[in-house]
VMD Tcl script that draws the C-alpha trace (Angstrom):
set ca {
  {8.97 7.98 -39.99}
  {6.88 6.09 -37.75}
  {6.62 7.11 -34.12}
  {7.85 4.06 -31.80}
  {5.23 3.33 -29.41}
  {6.37 2.75 -25.66}
  {3.51 0.44 -24.67}
  {3.93 -2.68 -22.81}
  {4.20 -5.54 -25.17}
  {1.09 -7.99 -25.21}
  {-1.22 -5.27 -23.87}
  {-3.72 -3.03 -25.37}
  {-2.47 -0.37 -27.59}
  {-3.46 2.52 -24.90}
  {-1.04 0.95 -22.23}
  {1.57 3.42 -22.76}
  {2.51 6.68 -24.39}
  {4.83 7.45 -27.36}
  {8.23 8.54 -26.78}
  {7.03 11.87 -28.37}
  {4.42 12.06 -25.78}
  {6.94 11.80 -23.00}
  {9.38 14.17 -24.63}
  {6.75 16.86 -24.83}
  {5.51 16.18 -21.25}
  {9.31 16.65 -19.94}
  {9.56 19.85 -22.07}
  {6.47 21.12 -20.59}
  {7.49 20.83 -16.97}
  {7.34 24.03 -14.91}
  {10.14 25.22 -12.88}
  {8.16 24.31 -9.83}
  {7.86 20.78 -11.52}
  {11.81 20.74 -11.82}
  {12.27 21.69 -8.20}
  {10.05 18.94 -7.25}
  {11.98 16.30 -9.63}
  {15.10 17.70 -8.08}
  {13.88 17.08 -4.42}
  {12.61 13.45 -5.44}
  {15.97 12.73 -7.06}
  {17.91 14.00 -3.81}
  {15.55 11.96 -1.74}
  {15.73 8.45 -3.54}
  {19.70 8.99 -4.25}
  {20.36 9.84 -0.66}
  {23.59 7.69 0.64}
  {23.84 5.97 -2.54}
  {27.69 4.97 -2.66}
  {30.19 5.06 -5.66}
  {29.73 8.93 -6.04}
  {26.18 8.52 -7.51}
  {24.25 11.78 -7.07}
  {20.99 13.01 -7.63}
  {21.74 14.36 -11.01}
  {22.82 10.90 -12.10}
  {19.85 9.39 -11.09}
  {17.37 12.23 -12.37}
  {19.48 12.04 -15.63}
  {19.25 8.15 -16.07}
  {15.63 8.28 -15.40}
  {14.93 10.93 -17.96}
  {17.00 8.92 -20.44}
  {15.29 5.74 -20.00}
  {12.00 7.23 -20.60}
  {13.12 9.07 -23.64}
  {14.78 6.00 -25.01}
  {11.87 4.02 -24.70}
  {13.15 1.35 -22.13}
  {10.74 2.78 -19.51}
  {6.97 2.88 -20.30}
  {5.00 5.83 -19.22}
  {1.54 4.54 -18.61}
  {-1.49 6.36 -19.32}
  {-3.36 7.82 -16.37}
  {0.18 8.37 -14.55}
  {1.35 11.99 -13.95}
  {4.91 12.42 -15.47}
  {6.35 13.43 -12.07}
  {5.05 10.52 -10.39}
  {6.21 8.21 -13.16}
  {9.76 9.98 -13.22}
  {9.80 9.37 -9.24}
  {8.97 5.70 -9.72}
  {11.69 5.42 -12.38}
  {14.31 7.13 -9.96}
  {13.11 5.02 -7.24}
  {13.53 1.78 -9.10}
  {17.05 2.78 -10.31}
  {18.50 3.40 -6.77}
  {16.56 0.16 -5.58}
  {18.63 -1.49 -8.40}
  {21.72 -0.11 -7.56}
  {21.27 -0.76 -3.86}
  {20.67 -4.65 -4.81}
  {23.93 -4.49 -6.85}
  {25.93 -3.09 -4.03}
  {24.43 -5.63 -1.38}
  {24.94 -8.72 -3.86}
  {28.58 -7.57 -4.36}
  {29.07 -7.54 -0.55}
  {27.74 -10.93 -0.08}
  {30.10 -12.18 -2.72}
  {32.90 -10.44 -0.73}
  {31.97 -12.02 2.47}
  {31.55 -15.61 1.16}
}
mol new
graphics top color blue
foreach p $ca { graphics top sphere $p radius 0.5 }
foreach p [lrange $ca 0 end-1] q [lrange $ca 1 end] { graphics top cylinder $p $q radius 0.2 }
display resetview
């Protein structure tokens, strides 16, 4: 079975790592790294409406990395990358909430 690359289309082959690389990096995280990820997830998800908690954000970020929909670029530490994915997910959620509020007010 051929390993799926999660590189950015149209960019050199070294732009991203494979899903297997990401899975191995996530599996190799230390307890300290996991505590840091938890703290980052709590920071980014603070105040999210709709019952979305830090665990939801962390799990969704991990899922998107492992399914290849989020590219882990070369040269970026896995913790920084996962933090960025979580921040992006929370920003997208807030954007949807604000958009729905504007529709309700209109």
